[in-house]
C-alpha positions as CSV (number, residue, x, y, z in Angstrom):
1,M,-15.2,13.8,-23.5
2,N,-14.3,12.0,-20.3
3,F,-11.6,9.4,-19.7
4,F,-13.8,6.4,-19.4
5,K,-15.9,7.2,-22.4
6,I,-12.7,7.4,-24.4
7,L,-11.5,4.1,-22.8
8,E,-14.6,2.3,-24.0
9,T,-13.8,3.1,-27.7
10,L,-10.3,1.8,-27.6
11,K,-8.9,-1.6,-28.4
12,L,-7.9,-3.6,-25.4
13,Q,-4.2,-3.2,-26.1
14,D,-4.4,0.5,-26.6
15,A,-6.4,1.0,-23.4
16,S,-3.9,-1.1,-21.5
17,L,-1.0,1.0,-22.8
18,I,-2.4,4.0,-21.0
19,F,-2.3,2.3,-17.6
20,Y,1.1,0.7,-18.4
21,S,2.5,4.2,-19.2
22,L,1.0,5.7,-16.0
23,L,2.5,3.0,-13.8
24,N,5.9,3.0,-15.6
25,R,6.2,6.8,-15.5
26,I,6.4,7.0,-19.3
27,P,5.7,10.6,-20.5
28,I,2.2,10.8,-21.9
29,I,1.3,13.4,-24.5
30,V,-2.4,14.2,-24.9
31,S,-3.3,16.1,-28.0
32,G,-6.7,17.4,-29.3
33,E,-8.4,20.3,-31.0
34,F,-10.0,21.7,-27.9
35,T,-7.9,22.9,-24.9
36,E,-10.7,22.4,-22.4
37,D,-11.1,18.7,-23.4
38,V,-7.4,18.0,-23.3
39,N,-6.9,19.7,-19.9
40,K,-9.8,17.8,-18.4
41,F,-8.4,14.6,-19.7
42,L,-5.0,15.4,-18.1
43,V,-6.7,15.9,-14.7
44,E,-8.6,12.6,-15.0
45,L,-5.4,10.7,-15.9
46,S,-3.5,12.3,-13.0
47,E,-6.2,11.4,-10.5
48,L,-5.8,7.7,-11.2
49,I,-2.2,7.7,-9.8
50,H,-3.1,9.2,-6.5
51,F,-0.2,7.4,-4.8
52,R,2.1,9.9,-6.4
53,K,2.3,13.7,-5.6
54,E,1.0,15.9,-8.4
55,F,2.8,19.1,-9.4
56,V,1.5,21.4,-12.1
57,F,4.0,23.1,-14.3
58,Y,3.7,26.9,-14.2
59,T,1.7,26.7,-11.0
60,D,3.9,24.8,-8.6
61,F,7.2,25.4,-10.4
62,V,8.5,27.3,-13.4
63,S,12.3,26.8,-13.7
64,L,14.6,23.8,-13.9
65,S,16.1,24.6,-10.5
66,E,12.6,24.7,-8.9
67,Y,11.7,21.4,-10.6
68,E,14.9,19.8,-9.3
69,N,14.1,21.0,-5.8
70,L,10.7,19.4,-5.9
71,I,12.0,16.0,-6.8
72,Q,15.2,15.9,-4.8
73,N,13.7,13.8,-2.1
74,E,13.2,10.9,-4.5
75,N,16.9,10.1,-4.4
76,I,17.3,10.3,-0.6
77,D,13.9,9.2,0.8
78,Y,12.2,6.1,-0.4
79,N,9.2,6.8,1.7
80,S,8.5,10.2,0.0
81,E,5.8,10.3,-2.7
82,R,7.2,10.1,-6.2
83,A,6.5,13.3,-8.2
84,H,4.1,13.3,-11.1
85,I,3.9,16.4,-13.3
86,R,0.8,17.7,-15.1
87,C,1.4,20.2,-17.8
88,P,-1.7,22.1,-19.2
89,C,-1.9,23.0,-22.9
90,S,-1.2,26.7,-22.4
91,V,2.3,26.0,-21.1
92,S,3.3,22.8,-22.9
93,L,5.6,24.5,-25.4
94,K,7.3,26.4,-22.6
95,A,7.9,23.0,-20.9
96,L,9.3,21.4,-24.0
97,N,11.6,24.3,-24.5
98,T,12.8,24.4,-20.8
99,F,13.3,20.8,-19.9
100,D,15.2,17.8,-21.4
101,K,13.7,15.0,-19.2
102,F,10.0,14.3,-18.7
103,H,10.0,11.4,-16.4
104,S,6.4,10.9,-15.2
105,W,4.9,13.9,-17.0
106,I,1.5,14.2,-18.7
107,I,1.5,17.0,-21.2
108,G,-1.4,18.5,-23.1
109,I,-1.0,19.9,-26.6
110,E,-3.8,21.7,-28.5
111,I,-3.7,21.0,-32.2
112,L,-5.0,23.9,-34.2
113,Q,-5.6,22.5,-37.6
114,K,-4.7,25.7,-39.5
115,K,-1.8,27.0,-37.5
116,N,-0.2,23.6,-36.8
117,S,-0.9,21.8,-40.1
118,H,2.8,21.2,-40.6
119,F,3.5,20.5,-37.0
120,N,4.5,16.9,-36.5
121,I,4.1,16.1,-32.8
122,K,5.9,12.8,-32.9
123,E,9.0,14.1,-34.7
124,S,9.3,17.1,-32.4
125,L,8.9,14.9,-29.3
126,K,11.5,12.5,-30.4
127,K,14.1,15.2,-30.0
128,K,13.3,15.4,-26.3
129,M,12.1,11.9,-25.4
130,K,13.2,8.3,-26.2
131,I,10.0,6.8,-25.1
132,F,6.5,8.4,-24.8
133,L,2.8,7.6,-25.3
134,I,0.7,9.8,-27.5
135,I,-3.1,10.0,-26.9
136,K,-4.8,11.7,-29.8
137,L,-8.3,12.7,-28.6
138,N,-11.1,12.6,-31.1
139,S,-14.8,12.6,-30.5
140,E,-15.3,9.8,-33.1
141,K,-12.2,7.7,-32.6
142,S,-9.2,8.5,-30.4
143,Q,-5.8,7.0,-31.2
144,I,-3.0,5.6,-29.0
145,E,0.6,5.3,-30.1
146,L,3.6,4.2,-28.0
147,E,6.9,5.4,-29.3
148,G,10.3,3.8,-28.5
149,I,9.2,0.4,-27.3
150,N,8.5,-2.8,-29.3
151,L,5.0,-3.8,-28.2
152,K,6.0,-7.5,-28.5
153,E,8.3,-7.0,-25.5
154,I,5.6,-5.7,-23.2
155,D,3.5,-7.9,-20.9
156,L,0.1,-6.1,-20.5
157,T,-1.6,-8.9,-18.5
158,L,-1.8,-6.7,-15.4
159,E,-3.4,-3.8,-17.2
160,Q,-5.8,-6.0,-19.1
161,N,-6.9,-7.5,-15.7
162,F,-7.5,-3.9,-14.6
163,L,-9.8,-3.3,-17.5
164,Q,-11.6,-6.6,-17.0
165,K,-12.1,-5.8,-13.3
166,I,-13.5,-2.3,-14.2
167,S,-16.1,-3.9,-16.6
168,Q,-17.2,-6.8,-14.4
169,D,-17.4,-4.9,-11.0
170,T,-19.1,-1.9,-12.5
171,E,-21.8,-4.0,-14.2
172,K,-22.4,-6.0,-11.0
173,A,-22.7,-2.9,-8.9
174,I,-25.1,-1.2,-11.4
175,A,-27.2,-4.3,-11.8
176,K,-27.7,-4.5,-8.0
177,M,-28.7,-0.8,-7.8
178,M,-31.2,-1.2,-10.7
179,R,-32.6,-4.3,-9.2
180,V,-33.3,-2.6,-5.9
181,L,-34.9,0.4,-7.6
182,N,-37.1,-1.8,-9.8
183,E,-38.3,-3.6,-6.8
184,K,-39.1,-0.4,-5.0
185,T,-40.9,1.2,-7.9
186,K,-43.4,-1.5,-8.9
187,F,-46.3,0.9,-9.6
188,D,-48.5,0.9,-12.6
189,N,-48.9,4.6,-12.6
190,I,-45.3,5.6,-12.3
191,D,-44.3,8.1,-15.0
192,K,-42.1,6.6,-17.7
193,D,-39.8,9.6,-17.9
194,L,-39.3,9.5,-14.1
195,M,-38.5,5.8,-14.2
196,N,-35.9,6.4,-16.9
197,T,-34.4,9.1,-14.8
198,L,-34.3,6.9,-11.7
199,L,-32.5,4.2,-13.7
200,D,-30.0,6.4,-15.3
201,F,-26.7,5.5,-13.7
202,E,-24.2,7.1,-16.1
203,T,-22.7,9.4,-13.5
204,E,-22.5,6.6,-11.0
205,K,-20.8,4.4,-13.6
206,K,-18.1,6.9,-14.1
207,E,-17.5,7.2,-10.4
208,L,-17.5,3.4,-9.9
209,K,-15.0,2.9,-12.7
210,K,-12.7,5.5,-11.3
211,N,-12.8,4.1,-7.8
212,I,-12.2,0.5,-9.1
213,I,-9.2,1.4,-11.1
214,K,-7.7,3.5,-8.4
215,T,-8.2,0.7,-5.9
216,E,-6.6,-1.9,-8.3
217,M,-3.6,0.4,-9.0
218,Q,-3.2,1.1,-5.3
219,K,-3.2,-2.6,-4.5
220,F,-0.4,-3.1,-7.1
221,F,1.5,-0.2,-5.8
222,S,1.2,-1.3,-2.1
223,A,2.2,-4.8,-3.0
224,S,5.2,-3.5,-4.9
225,K,6.2,-1.4,-2.0
226,R,6.0,-4.3,0.4
227,A,8.3,-6.2,-2.0
228,F,10.6,-3.2,-2.2
229,F,11.0,-3.2,1.6
230,I,11.8,-7.0,1.7
231,L,14.2,-6.9,-1.3
232,S,16.0,-3.8,-0.1
233,R,16.9,-5.6,3.1
234,L,18.0,-8.7,1.3
235,N,20.1,-6.5,-1.0
236,L,21.7,-4.9,2.0
237,L,22.8,-8.4,3.2
238,R,24.1,-9.1,-0.3
239,N,26.2,-5.9,-0.2
240,I,27.9,-7.1,2.9
241,E,28.7,-10.4,1.2
242,I,25.9,-12.4,2.8
243,N,24.5,-14.1,-0.4
244,T,20.8,-14.4,0.5
245,K,18.1,-14.8,-2.1
246,I,14.3,-15.3,-2.0
247,G,12.1,-17.4,-4.3
248,N,9.4,-16.0,-6.5
249,K,6.6,-18.0,-4.8
250,T,7.8,-17.1,-1.3
251,L,8.0,-13.4,-2.1
252,L,4.5,-13.3,-3.8
253,E,3.0,-15.1,-0.8
254,T,4.7,-12.7,1.6
255,I,3.4,-9.6,-0.1
256,D,0.0,-11.3,-0.6
257,Y,-0.4,-10.3,-4.2
258,E,-1.0,-12.7,-7.1
259,E,-2.5,-10.4,-9.8
260,A,0.9,-9.7,-11.4
261,P,4.0,-11.8,-12.1
262,L,7.1,-11.0,-10.0
263,E,9.0,-9.8,-13.1
264,R,6.3,-7.0,-13.5
265,I,6.7,-6.0,-9.8
266,I,10.5,-6.0,-10.1
267,S,10.2,-3.8,-13.2
268,F,7.8,-1.4,-11.5
269,I,10.2,-1.1,-8.5
270,N,12.9,-0.2,-10.9
271,K,10.8,2.6,-12.5
272,E,9.3,3.9,-9.2
273,W,12.4,3.8,-6.9
274,N,15.2,3.3,-9.4
275,E,16.4,0.1,-7.7
276,D,17.2,-3.2,-9.5
277,F,16.6,-6.1,-7.2
278,S,16.6,-8.8,-9.8
279,L,19.9,-10.3,-8.4
280,V,18.3,-11.1,-5.0
281,I,15.5,-13.2,-6.6
282,E,16.2,-16.9,-7.1
283,N,16.2,-17.7,-10.8
284,G,15.5,-14.1,-11.3
285,K,16.3,-12.4,-14.6
286,K,18.5,-9.4,-14.8
287,I,16.6,-6.3,-15.9
288,N,17.1,-6.2,-19.6
289,A,18.3,-3.4,-21.9
290,L,14.8,-2.2,-22.5
291,D,14.1,-1.7,-18.8
292,S,17.4,0.0,-18.3
293,M,16.6,2.4,-21.1
294,Q,13.2,3.1,-19.7
295,S,14.7,4.1,-16.4
296,M,16.6,6.9,-18.1
297,W,13.7,8.5,-20.0
298,G,13.9,12.1,-21.1
């Protein structure tokens, strides 16, 4: 049960919500009947956001004080990698009992039907988190549920473009590979089973999809960081009462990125570096109450 196989079975909106939650550092809860499947899924999710530094609960840290030490650079060094926490099934209950905030955590929970038949994940998590995404793994049909945000208030254009890019670029790459092999194996006596083996690119598909999404997410992150550097300097001028603003078009041209609207980039900067630069954008909109609430996730 790998990540991209699950992704193919989901509706476009549900699949997009996974990437949205990863980028916006929303806590993600992955539940399933088999610990091994859940833990593998956690690893695959974590690998997609390679621009952050992964820490594993109960391996890299145990206590609240240790956790605070790991993330202390986030508030003083904007160039440091943001922390991302992976919490395996075996220690998820310890984490939920130890911590009150789960900003940028992915947590695995094994659901044992007999023992946990009365265990309501959502209601228990609500006591700890205002906003979170639940991924319920199932071999037949997995489910996605975002709690704490009205879906009508979310623009998933960027994430949907990611998915479209994955599909199109993977198919193009596989088609080229198959065409070359077909041309090189035009023999009447070639074994049919051997030919099927040669043209089986399932493993390659998974690797291609992973590389494509990592590349697209890295592009967005890098563009957002370029915007962050520009806006932070303009904000510095504003703080010394030099009222300088930059237009949407100018900023997007400067950072050389057109795949996401500026509002999405500003929102991402707010989640990633905890800075609100909306006031230095011409005709920019102040980050709304929803965005402010998201920046204070537990």
